[in-house]
Backbone as a ProteinNet text record, in pm:
[ID]
protein_1_A
[PRIMARY]
MTKSLGTATVCAMPPFHLAFPVHDLAAARRFYGALLGCPEGRSSEHWVDFDFFGHQIVAHLAPDECGASGHSGVDGKHVPVRLFGLELDMDSWLDLAARLDGQGEFIIEPYTRFEGEPGEQATMFFSDPSGNAIELKAFADRSQLFAT
[TERTIARY]
2120	2160.8	2050.9	2091.2	1994.5	2035.8	1940.5	1972.5	1893.5	1943.4	1878.3	1774	1659.6	1551.3	1509.8	1577.5	1555.6	1614.6	1533.3	1581.7	1556.1	1483.8	1452	1552.5	1577	1659.7	1567.1	1581.1	1491.7	1574.2	1524.9	1590.9	1587.6	1685.8	1690.5	1565.5	1510.5	1390.1	1292.4	1227.4	1134.2	1008.9	944.2	819.5	714.2	642.5	535.5	409.5	323.3	196	83.5	-18.5	-131.6	-259.6	-358.4	-491.5	-587.8	-684.1	-776.8	-910.7	-1018.4	-1151	-1181.6	-1257.3	-1309.8	-1456.4	-1530.1	-1671.9	-1696.5	-1594.7	-1612.9	-1476	-1456.2	-1326.4	-1295.3	-1397.1	-1373.2	-1322.9	-1381.5	-1335.5	-1193.3	-1161.9	-1026.3	-927.1	-965.6	-877.2	-852.3	-954.7	-936.8	-844.8	-867.3	-790.9	-644.7	-623.3	-487.2	-413.6	-484.4	-421.5	-404.4	-515.8	-509.5	-455	-506.5	-465.5	-327.8	-306.5	-178	-70.3	-110.2	-12	42.9	-34.9	8.8	-31	66	32.6	-50.9	-144.3	-229.1	-159.4	-174.2	-121.9	-236.5	-231.7	-338	-468.7	-579.2	-710	-811.7	-924.7	-1039.8	-1162	-1278.6	-1398.5	-1415.9	-1328.1	-1339.9	-1222	-1110.9	-992.5	-903	-815.5	-718.1	-587	-477.9	-342.4	-293.2	-222.6	-156.7	-11.7	75.2	214.2	219.3	218.7	216.8	361	427.5	565.3	658	640.3	724.9	668.6	553.2	489	355.8	314.9	191.1	74.9	-22.9	-146.5	-259.7	-357.5	-467.3	-598.9	-674.8	-807.8	-908	-969.8	-1069.9	-1209.1	-1297.2	-1435.5	-1502.6	-1523.2	-1582.6	-1649.8	-1761.3	-1825.2	-1861.2	-1898.9	-1937.6	-1820.3	-1698.3	-1579	-1525.3	-1576.6	-1529.6	-1588.8	-1511.9	-1564.8	-1456.2	-1499.5	-1408	-1337.7	-1224.1	-1151.9	-1137.2	-1080.1	-1058.6	-943.4	-920.9	-814	-728	-605.7	-512.1	-445.9	-412.4	-347.4	-199.2	-154.5	-12.2	15.1	108.3	149.2	28.5	-66.4	-183.4	-287.9	-275.7	-370.4	-441	-556.9	-631.3	-595.9	-498.2	-445	-526	-567.3	-638.4	-550.8	-609.4	-533.6	-506.2	-605.8	-588.8	-562	-440.4	-401.3	-287.5	-254.1	-130.1	-66.9	59.3	125	268.3	339.1	478.4	558.9	687.6	783	849.5	824.9	875.3	992.7	1064	1162.9	1085.7	1147.9	1078.3	1020.4	1092.5	1040.2	912.7	909.9	789.8	675.4	705.8	602.3	540.8	625.7	576.4	491.4	533.4	456.8	318.5	313.5	183.6	96.3	154.7	76.1	10.5	84.3	28.3	-78.7	-55.8	-151.9	-282.1	-272.2	-390.3	-468.1	-401.8	-468.4	-587	-704.7	-824.7	-892.9	-838.6	-897.1	-987.3	-1011.2	-1089.6	-1042.4	-1092.5	-1055.1	-940.6	-845.2	-740.4	-798.6	-757	-788.5	-705	-577.3	-485.1	-406.3	-418.6	-351.5	-200	-128.2	17.5	78.7	169.6	240	366.5	449.9	571.3	543.3	564.7	539.7	672	668.5	786.1	895.5	853	947.3	1054.4	1180.8	1294.4	1328.6	1258.7	1282.1	1335.1	1388.6	1426.8	1304.3	1324.9	1215.7	1129.3	1176.1	1098.7	1062.3	935.7	887.6	773.5	767.3	651.3	550.4	423.1	322.9	188.9	106.9	-30.5	-112.2	-239.3	-331.8	-453.7	-498.9	-618	-681.1	-800.9	-872.4	-894.2	-898.9	-940.9	-1094	-1155.9	-1302.4	-1379.3	-1313.4	-1378.9	-1352.9	-1284.6	-1259.3	-1132.7	-1047.3	-920.2	-823.8	-772.5	-681.7	-540.5	-476.8	-341.2	-258.2	-137.4	-43.1	78.2	117.1	242	330.2	454.7	547.4	682	762.1	897.4	983.8	1108	1205.8	1308	1340.1	1449.7	1578.9	1588.2	1702.5	1648.8	1656.7	1597.8	1657.6	1775.2	1833.8	1753.7	1660.9	1577.8	1451.3	1434.4	1315.4	1283	1382.7	1359.8	1421.3	1439.6	1500.2	1410.4	1471.8	1393.4	1414.4
-499.5	-636.6	-724.6	-828.2	-922.8	-1063.1	-1154.2	-1294.4	-1377.2	-1493.3	-1581.6	-1664.9	-1679.2	-1760.2	-1854.9	-1970.3	-2059.9	-1995.1	-1977.7	-1912.8	-1763.1	-1711.7	-1568.9	-1497.7	-1373	-1288.7	-1192.1	-1183.1	-1102.4	-997.6	-874.1	-769.9	-810.2	-765.6	-798.1	-748.7	-634.8	-582.4	-543.3	-643.7	-610.8	-543.7	-460.9	-399.2	-506.1	-486.3	-576.5	-537.5	-634.4	-610	-664	-581.6	-622.8	-571.2	-658.1	-619.4	-634.3	-541.4	-543.2	-483.1	-517.4	-468.6	-330.2	-252.9	-125.1	-115.9	-31.9	-15.2	101.1	188.7	310.4	355.9	357.2	396.1	543.9	629.8	772.7	795.1	725.3	736.3	682.6	573.9	518.9	618.9	685.2	786.3	902.4	946.1	1055.8	1012.5	891.4	844.2	815.9	727.4	687.3	796.2	861.6	964.4	1096.1	1157.1	1291.4	1289.8	1202.6	1203.8	1141.7	1019.7	953.4	996.1	1059.4	1107.8	1001.1	896.8	788.2	818.6	834.1	861.5	747.2	787	688.9	639	508.7	448.6	417.1	300.2	258.3	242.2	247.8	226.8	188	141.3	114.5	154.7	123.2	153.4	57.2	-45.3	-146.7	-152.1	-83.8	-89.2	31.8	58.2	167.7	119.4	140	114.7	238.5	217.1	326	287.6	387.5	370.8	396.6	289	295	292.1	408.8	424	324.6	311.4	222.5	83.5	55.1	-75.2	-56.5	-157.2	-147.4	-205.6	-120.5	-168.9	-139.8	-227.7	-215.1	-222.8	-114.1	-108.2	-160.1	-272.7	-332.6	-302.9	-257.7	-232.2	-367.1	-397.9	-524.6	-502.9	-427.8	-391.4	-510.6	-622.5	-739.5	-804.7	-771.1	-829.1	-743.9	-622.7	-533	-576.2	-561.8	-594.6	-604.2	-618.1	-622.3	-757.1	-756.1	-879.6	-893.5	-1003.4	-1026.2	-943	-955.1	-882.6	-979.8	-939.1	-1017.8	-925.9	-978.8	-898.3	-881.4	-757	-724.3	-603.2	-615.4	-504.5	-441.4	-525.4	-477.2	-408.2	-415.9	-352.3	-460.3	-425.6	-515	-479.2	-550.3	-523.2	-599.5	-533.7	-605.4	-717.1	-833.6	-947	-929.2	-885.5	-866.9	-719	-690.5	-553.1	-554	-437.2	-420.4	-291.3	-273.3	-153.8	-147.2	-54.4	-29.5	4.2	-15.8	33	152	271.1	395.2	448.1	545.5	616.1	703.5	741.3	811.2	945.3	1021.6	1151	1134	1035.9	1010	964	880.3	831.7	948	1035.8	1151.5	1242.4	1262.7	1344.9	1284.1	1154.2	1089.7	1087.2	1066.8	1070.1	1206.2	1312.8	1448.1	1471	1421.1	1438.7	1363.3	1247	1164.6	1212.1	1284.7	1331.9	1420.4	1384.8	1461.2	1424.5	1327.4	1287.1	1164.6	1119.7	999.4	936.8	821.9	755.6	659.1	666.9	566.1	440.1	324.8	199.6	195.6	229.6	246.2	373.9	470.3	600.1	581.2	672.4	663.3	654.4	560.2	543.9	462.4	449.9	369	233.3	129.2	-8	-75.1	-163.4	-237.5	-142.3	-35.3	66.7	6	35.4	-13	-158.6	-223.7	-365.5	-378.4	-497.2	-518.3	-497.2	-430.8	-406.8	-286.4	-197.9	-77.9	-4	38	99.2	196.5	297	385.7	317.5	315.8	248.2	319.8	301.2	351.3	262	249.8	169.1	253.9	245.3	317.5	239.5	278.5	211.4	306.7	249.7	328.5	335.8	410.1	424	292.8	188.4	58.9	-37.4	9.1	-74.4	-157.6	-135.8	-208.2	-147.7	-231.6	-185.1	-168.1	-60.7	-26.7	3.3	-50.3	-18.5	48.6	160.1	224.9	226.8	187.2	185.8	240.2	276.7	327	288.2	261.4	227.3	339.1	380.8	476	409.7	276.7	196.5	86.7	109.9	16.6	-124.2	-137.4	-270.8	-356.7	-295.6	-368.2	-428.3	-413.3	-460.9	-606.7	-693.8	-834.9	-879.6	-783.9	-816.9	-911.8	-999.6	-1094.8	-1066.2
-1039.8	-1025.8	-1082.8	-1157.2	-1212.6	-1174.2	-1183.5	-1160.7	-1259.9	-1287.7	-1382.8	-1310.8	-1371.7	-1317.3	-1429.3	-1435.8	-1549	-1672.1	-1775.6	-1897	-1896.4	-1796.1	-1788.9	-1699.3	-1728.9	-1643.6	-1572.2	-1440.1	-1358.3	-1283.3	-1278.4	-1198.9	-1052.7	-976	-833.7	-761.2	-802.2	-740.5	-851.3	-911.6	-1019	-963.7	-1043.8	-998.1	-968.3	-861	-819.6	-894.6	-923.9	-991.7	-903.4	-881	-799	-862.3	-877.5	-924.5	-807.6	-797.1	-684.5	-728.6	-657.8	-697.3	-640.3	-716.7	-669.6	-710.1	-638.4	-670.3	-765	-784.6	-863.6	-915	-1047.3	-1102.6	-1081.6	-1084.3	-1060.6	-918	-821.3	-682.4	-668.8	-739.2	-736.6	-795.2	-904.5	-964.7	-868.3	-799	-702.5	-588.6	-537.1	-421.9	-459.8	-557.4	-591.6	-670.4	-761.4	-843.1	-770.5	-730.7	-670.6	-528.4	-441.9	-301.1	-279.2	-329.2	-306.2	-405.9	-516.4	-613.2	-705.6	-731.5	-819.3	-963.6	-1054.7	-1194.3	-1254.8	-1339.8	-1407	-1532.3	-1558.6	-1680.8	-1775.4	-1832.4	-1924	-1849.1	-1925.3	-1862.9	-1968.5	-1920.4	-2005.3	-1924	-1971.4	-1892.5	-1776.2	-1766.7	-1661.4	-1564.3	-1595	-1509.4	-1532.5	-1433	-1441.1	-1379.5	-1452.6	-1399.9	-1326.1	-1215.1	-1144.3	-1116.9	-1118.4	-1078.5	-928	-850.5	-704.2	-655.2	-663.7	-618.9	-688.9	-821.1	-900.1	-920.6	-863.2	-878	-949.3	-1024.4	-1101	-1021.8	-993.8	-933.9	-1032.3	-1034.5	-1130.4	-1055.4	-1061.3	-1000.7	-1103.5	-1072.7	-1161.8	-1108.2	-1195	-1156.7	-1130.4	-1003.3	-960.8	-826	-822.9	-696.1	-607.7	-667.6	-588.5	-517	-557.6	-495.5	-381.1	-364.6	-259.2	-125.6	-22.1	109.5	213.3	334.4	447.8	457.4	524.5	552.5	703.3	745.3	887.2	940.4	1070	1137.3	1216.7	1244.1	1322.8	1424.5	1539.6	1642.1	1615.4	1604.7	1589.7	1676.8	1767.9	1854.1	1924.6	1966	2038.6	1952.5	1820.9	1727.8	1646.4	1590.5	1501.8	1357.7	1303.3	1170	1065.9	956.7	850.5	794.1	774.2	721.9	572.8	499	354.6	329.3	282.7	254.8	155.7	104.3	30.6	78.9	48.7	96.3	52.3	112.9	78.5	201.7	188.8	286.3	218.9	270.4	213	293.5	236.5	317.7	416.5	525.6	634.3	589.8	508.5	463.9	381.1	291.1	209.9	298.3	397.8	489	566.7	618.7	694.2	606.3	481.4	387.3	362.2	337.4	312.4	436.8	553.6	677.7	694	665.4	675.5	569.5	447.7	338.9	366.2	428.7	456.9	579.2	668.2	789.4	751.3	799.5	771.1	640.2	565.7	437.8	449.8	568.9	591.8	720.7	748.1	873.3	852.9	941.3	944.3	1008.1	960.5	1028.9	1156.6	1140.8	1253.4	1225.6	1315.4	1300.4	1292.5	1228.3	1221.9	1362.2	1378.2	1505.7	1482.7	1587	1580.2	1643.7	1564.8	1609.1	1644.6	1742.8	1791.1	1840.2	1905	1950.7	2040.9	2007.2	2083.7	2059.5	1966.3	1935	1793	1758.2	1617.8	1527.6	1416.6	1324.2	1357.9	1447.4	1480.5	1351.9	1342.1	1218.4	1243.7	1160.4	1156.7	1064.5	1104.1	1022.5	1032.6	931.8	931.4	839.2	871.4	793.3	759.9	635.2	591.9	478.2	439	330.3	214.6	95.3	-19.8	-18	-108.3	-106.1	-122.9	-173.8	-191.7	-77.5	26.5	143.4	135.8	34.8	26.4	127.6	217.3	322.1	266.6	310.9	267	391.7	394.2	501.5	439.7	495.5	457.8	581.1	562.2	674.9	632.9	732	708.6	827.6	799.8	902.8	911.8	1032.7	1049.7	1002.3	1020.1	976.5	885.4	755.2	656.6	665.3	722.4	736.8	834	906.6	1003.6	938.9	808.1	739.2	771.6	771.5	799.1	931.7	1023.1	1153.2	1231.5	1307.1	1388	1535.8
[MASK]
++++++++++++++++++++++++++++++++++++++++++++++++++++++++++++++++++++++++++++++++++++++++++++++++++++++++++++++++++++++++++++++++++++++++++++++++++++

């Protein structure tokens, strides 16, 4: 499905693009490529593109820009305010949770959030080697994504 946006035509769900800082491109390649399974696209000595489940993310070598962000209270947890992530199907989420177990520290271990409420979801939070927070979540009922 497409829709018109002025003179441009845009897909109903166009791929998202996100650029973020990393302190080491080799570490980013190991984390996003080898561990998360994201194919590498174009690159230079200063940046690397990854296919993040159909979306383009770009790791830019910018060590001075890496660092922690604040937290916000959600469901009794301290959730990183600055993060990126995806809503996956449940099987993919379970596979990644198992793959990430023992590969580093979770910011918030995999669990079910808002259990029994609208928007119930499986979620987990972790950081890449440069401290960029990532949230992966899945809904047993994807129609609950924007439930209130």
